[in-house]
C-alpha positions in Angstrom: 65.9 87.3 -63.9 62.4 85.9 -63.7 60.6 86.4 -60.4 60.1 83.4 -58.1 56.9 83.2 -56.0 56.1 81.3 -52.9 53.0 80.8 -50.7 52.5 83.9 -48.5 53.9 86.4 -50.9 52.0 89.6 -51.2 51.8 91.2 -54.7 49.8 94.0 -56.3 47.5 93.0 -59.2 44.8 94.5 -61.4 41.7 92.3 -62.0 41.0 91.9 -65.7 37.9 89.9 -65.8 35.8 87.2 -64.0 36.4 83.6 -64.9 34.8 80.2 -64.1 34.2 79.5 -60.4 33.8 83.3 -59.9 37.5 84.1 -59.6 39.0 87.5 -60.6 41.7 87.0 -63.2 45.0 89.0 -63.0 48.5 88.7 -64.2 51.9 89.2 -62.5 55.3 88.5 -64.0 55.2 84.9 -65.2 52.2 84.2 -63.1 48.4 84.0 -63.5 46.6 85.0 -60.3 43.0 84.0 -59.4 41.4 85.9 -56.6 37.8 85.4 -55.3 35.4 88.2 -54.3 36.9 90.7 -56.7 35.6 93.0 -59.5 37.1 93.8 -62.9 39.2 96.9 -62.5 40.0 96.3 -58.9 43.6 97.1 -58.0 44.5 95.1 -54.9 47.3 93.8 -52.8 46.7 90.0 -52.6 48.4 87.2 -50.7 49.2 84.0 -52.5 47.6 81.1 -50.6 48.4 78.3 -53.1 50.6 78.1 -56.2 50.8 75.5 -58.9 53.5 76.1 -61.5 52.5 79.4 -63.1 49.1 79.7 -61.6 48.4 81.1 -58.1 45.2 81.4 -56.0 45.2 84.4 -53.8 43.1 86.4 -51.3 42.7 90.2 -51.0 44.8 91.8 -48.3 44.1 95.5 -49.3 41.8 96.9 -51.9 43.8 99.9 -53.2 41.5 101.1 -56.0 38.0 99.6 -56.4 36.7 98.8 -59.9 33.8 100.9 -61.1 31.4 97.9 -61.0 32.0 97.3 -57.3 29.2 97.8 -54.7 29.0 97.3 -51.0 27.7 93.7 -50.2 24.5 94.0 -48.2 25.1 90.7 -46.2 27.1 91.0 -43.0 28.4 87.4 -43.6 29.7 88.1 -47.1 33.3 87.0 -47.5 33.1 84.6 -44.5 30.1 82.5 -45.6 31.0 80.3 -48.6 27.7 80.9 -50.4 27.4 84.2 -52.3 30.5 85.3 -54.1 29.1 88.0 -56.4 27.5 90.4 -54.0 30.4 92.8 -54.6 29.4 93.1 -58.2 26.7 95.4 -59.7 23.9 93.2 -61.0 24.5 94.1 -64.6 28.1 93.2 -64.2 27.1 89.8 -62.7 25.1 89.0 -65.8 28.1 90.0 -68.0 30.4 87.9 -65.9 28.2 84.8 -66.3 28.0 85.2 -70.1 31.8 85.4 -70.0 32.1 82.3 -67.9 29.9 80.4 -70.4 32.1 81.6 -73.3 35.3 80.7 -71.4 34.1 77.2 -70.8 33.0 76.7 -74.4 36.4 77.9 -75.7 38.7 76.4 -73.1 37.0 73.2 -72.2 34.9 72.4 -75.3 37.3 73.9 -77.8 34.1 75.4 -79.3 34.2 78.6 -81.3 30.8 80.1 -80.9 30.4 83.7 -82.2 26.6 83.9 -81.8 24.8 85.9 -79.2 24.2 84.5 -75.7 20.9 86.0 -74.6 20.5 86.6 -70.8 17.3 86.4 -68.9 17.8 88.4 -65.6 16.1 87.5 -62.4 13.2 89.9 -61.5 14.5 89.8 -57.9 18.2 90.2 -57.2 17.6 89.3 -53.5 14.8 87.4 -51.7 14.4 84.9 -54.6 15.7 81.6 -53.2 12.9 79.3 -52.0 15.1 76.3 -51.4 18.3 76.0 -49.3 20.7 73.4 -47.8 21.7 74.3 -44.2 24.5 72.7 -42.2 24.0 72.1 -38.4 26.8 71.8 -35.8 25.3 70.1 -32.7 28.4 70.8 -30.6 28.4 74.5 -31.2 24.7 74.7 -31.8 25.1 76.6 -35.0 22.9 76.6 -38.2 24.0 78.1 -41.5 26.4 77.6 -44.4 30.0 76.5 -44.5 32.7 79.1 -44.0 34.5 79.8 -47.3 37.0 77.1 -48.2 36.2 75.0 -45.1 33.7 72.8 -43.4 33.2 75.0 -40.4 29.5 76.0 -40.0 29.0 79.8 -40.0 26.0 80.7 -37.8 23.8 82.7 -40.2 21.3 85.1 -38.6 19.9 86.4 -41.9 20.5 85.5 -45.5 19.4 88.2 -48.0 18.9 85.8 -51.0 16.3 83.7 -49.2 12.6 84.3 -49.7 10.9 85.8 -46.6 9.3 82.4 -45.9 12.6 80.6 -46.0 14.3 83.3 -43.9 11.6 82.8 -41.2 12.2 79.1 -41.3 15.9 79.6 -40.7 15.1 81.7 -37.7 12.5 79.2 -36.4 15.0 76.3 -36.6 17.7 78.3 -34.7 15.2 79.3 -32.0 13.4 76.0 -31.6 15.9 73.3 -32.5 16.0 70.3 -30.1 19.7 69.6 -30.5 19.3 66.3 -28.8 17.2 65.1 -31.7 20.1 65.2 -34.1 21.8 61.8 -34.4 25.3 63.1 -35.4 27.5 66.1 -34.5 27.3 67.4 -38.0 24.0 67.3 -40.0 22.5 68.7 -43.2 19.0 69.9 -43.7 17.2 70.6 -46.9 14.4 73.2 -46.6 12.0 74.7 -49.1 8.9 76.7 -49.4 6.0 76.5 -51.7 2.6 78.0 -52.4 1.0 80.0 -49.5 4.2 79.9 -47.5 4.1 76.2 -46.7 7.4 74.8 -45.5 9.1 71.4 -46.1 12.2 70.2 -44.3 14.2 67.0 -44.5 17.4 65.7 -42.8 18.8 62.2 -42.9 20.0 62.9 -39.4 16.6 63.6 -37.9 13.3 61.8 -37.5 11.0 64.5 -38.9 8.1 64.2 -41.2 8.7 65.9 -44.6 5.8 68.0 -45.7 4.7 68.3 -49.4 4.9 71.5 -51.3 3.3 72.7 -54.5 4.1 75.3 -57.2 1.8 76.5 -59.9 3.1 77.6 -63.3 0.4 78.7 -65.8 -2.1 75.9 -65.8 0.2 73.3 -64.2 0.6 72.4 -60.5 3.6 70.5 -59.3 3.9 68.7 -56.0 7.3 68.1 -54.5 9.1 68.1 -51.2 12.4 68.9 -49.6 13.5 65.4 -50.4 13.3 66.0 -54.2 15.0 68.6 -56.5 13.0 71.6 -57.6 14.2 74.8 -59.0 15.0 77.3 -56.2 14.1 80.6 -58.1 10.4 80.4 -58.6 10.3 83.7 -60.4 12.1 82.2 -63.5 10.6 78.8 -63.7 8.2 79.8 -66.5 11.0 81.4 -68.5 13.1 78.3 -68.0 10.4 76.0 -69.4 9.6 78.3 -72.3 13.3 78.6 -73.3 13.9 74.9 -73.1 10.9 73.6 -75.1 9.4 76.5 -77.1 8.6 75.5 -80.6 9.4 71.8 -80.1 6.8 69.4 -81.6 6.7 65.9 -82.9 5.9 62.3 -82.2 8.2 61.4 -79.3 10.2 63.4 -76.7 12.6 62.1 -74.1 12.8 64.0 -70.8 16.1 62.8 -69.2 16.7 63.4 -65.5 13.1 64.4 -65.4 12.6 65.0 -61.7 9.0 65.7 -60.6 8.0 66.4 -64.2 8.7 70.1 -64.6 9.4 69.7 -68.4 7.5 66.4 -69.0 4.1 67.9 -68.4 4.4 70.8 -70.9 6.2 68.5 -73.4 3.2 66.2 -73.3 1.1 68.9 -74.7 3.4 69.4 -77.7 4.3 65.7 -78.5 2.3 62.6 -79.1 4.2 60.8 -76.4 6.8 61.6 -73.7 9.3 59.3 -72.0 10.3 60.7 -68.6 13.4 59.1 -67.1 14.2 59.6 -63.4 16.2 57.4 -61.1 15.1 59.0 -57.8 12.1 57.0 -56.6 10.5 59.8 -54.6 10.8 62.3 -57.5 9.3 59.7 -59.8 6.3 59.2 -57.5 5.7 62.9 -57.5 6.0 63.0 -61.3 3.4 60.3 -61.7 0.9 62.2 -59.5 1.7 65.6 -61.2 1.0 64.1 -64.7 -2.2 62.5 -63.5 -3.4 65.8 -62.0 -2.7 67.4 -65.4 -5.0 64.7 -66.9 -2.3 63.7 -69.4 -2.1 60.1 -70.5 0.8 60.2 -73.0 3.7 60.2 -70.5 5.6 57.0 -69.8 7.6 57.1 -66.5 10.8 55.2 -66.3 12.4 54.7 -62.9 16.0 53.9 -63.9 19.3 55.7 -64.5 19.4 57.6 -67.8 22.2 55.5 -69.2 20.4 52.2 -68.4 17.3 53.4 -70.2 19.2 54.7 -73.2 21.0 51.4 -73.6 17.7 49.6 -73.6 16.2 51.7 -76.4 16.1 50.1 -79.8 16.2 51.9 -83.1 12.5 51.9 -83.6 12.0 54.1 -80.5 14.2 57.0 -81.5 12.9 60.3 -80.3 12.3 63.5 -82.3 13.4 65.7 -79.3 15.5 65.1 -76.3 15.7 67.3 -73.2 18.6 66.8 -70.8 18.6 68.4 -67.4 21.3 66.7 -65.4 22.4 67.5 -61.8 25.4 69.8 -61.2 27.6 66.7 -61.3 26.7 66.2 -64.9 25.5 63.4 -67.2 26.4 59.8 -66.6 29.4 58.5 -68.5 28.5 57.5 -72.1 25.0 59.0 -71.9 25.8 61.7 -74.5 27.2 59.2 -77.1 24.0 57.1 -76.4 21.8 60.1 -77.2 23.8 60.8 -80.4 23.3 57.1 -81.4 19.5 57.7 -81.3 19.8 60.6 -83.8 17.1 63.0 -82.4 16.4 65.9 -84.7 16.5 68.4 -81.8 18.1 68.5 -78.4 17.6 70.9 -75.5 20.4 70.8 -72.9 19.6 72.5 -69.6 22.7 72.9 -67.5 23.7 74.5 -64.2 27.4 73.8 -64.7 29.0 75.4 -67.8 32.2 73.3 -67.7 30.3 70.0 -68.0 28.0 71.6 -70.6 30.9 72.5 -72.7 32.4 69.0 -72.5 29.1 67.4 -73.6 28.4 70.0 -76.4 31.7 69.1 -77.9 30.5 65.5 -78.4 27.3 66.7 -80.0 29.1 69.1 -82.4 31.5 66.4 -83.4 28.4 64.2 -84.2 26.8 66.6 -86.8 24.7 68.7 -84.4 24.8 72.5 -84.5 24.0 75.1 -81.9 20.9 77.0 -82.7 20.9 79.3 -79.7 22.3 79.7 -76.2 20.4 81.4 -73.4 21.7 82.2 -69.9 19.0 82.3 -67.2 20.1 83.9 -63.9 18.5 81.5 -61.5 21.2 82.2 -58.9 21.8 86.0 -58.5 24.7 87.0 -56.2 26.6 83.8 -57.0 28.8 82.8 -60.0 26.4 79.9 -60.8 24.3 80.2 -64.0 21.6 78.1 -65.7 22.3 77.7 -69.4 19.9 76.4 -72.0 21.4 75.3 -75.4 19.1 74.3 -78.2 20.7 72.1 -80.9 19.6 70.6 -84.1 20.9 67.9 -86.4 22.9 69.5 -89.2 21.1 69.2 -92.5 
């Protein structure tokens, strides 16, 4: 007789591998079990916390035999804080897991059979790399930190080992000097970042504070931005990200979609006769204009609109040779990928921080006579399951 499971049941499982969202995958009789904060090879007693047909989500009750790739997490908040979920994994195993997550999404979501290598660029710093963070504030409890795992309760974080020293000092400063009466709501969010020479920028829609400007220098280019705009949080890999995304690309016209403050538009402008940078966020667009002017480039056209609005306005005579897409974690706008396909660029570079959406969009490109030339995983987010992926595609000949 087949076993029947209910919420609260405790079963013993062996973790086989890490799958999307960072879960450890295991199997019981007639049941697939997903458990966070585990390592391949772990043998554990787990409690089922949710069950849907033949899939269950569980939590570790007792670790009976640790997998060989398990290490002791250095953060005292690990397991409680909802941020890092890979600190229990040796760093090499983290990289292997992220490649596995990308392949899983390609196969399961995109129905893409990709047998090529997925190169991995490791972070030179496994900790102390993050120069940008979003903190949650609870005015009632006077706590500053991140959400508790699987909840919206704010965990009061004393120290966070993935933050750069400058950002860690900022976290301590906020906690010690916060005027809680200045916050307009009981719950608030704060964006914080650091730039060159340790300069700090903070922004919250729930506080009346001036947001300072920051700068970052990569090779010959200087980028201005602030906590109100997106900028990559791992400064140690920005150069590698740019090189991976645009190396070897040349031609007449390039489109930089979701262009932000111009991270890719500026180096693209040195490789193409003209670049169209499309960014809907007005503040980011203003920074992009200034950054391009500082670089003394005159061949960049800035478009302040949504990507899909711009693509729908392009006529056949403006078709680009190269398109770079770098959407937010939520993904591209509906119909933007078919609109790019319609323009028939000879090359596409897709920069993605969400493998599931990447796989979905790649399927559309591959069904439209594009081929994958190479896939590169860049570990912008050590100690978490998140991974940046760069896919270079070309029109099939």
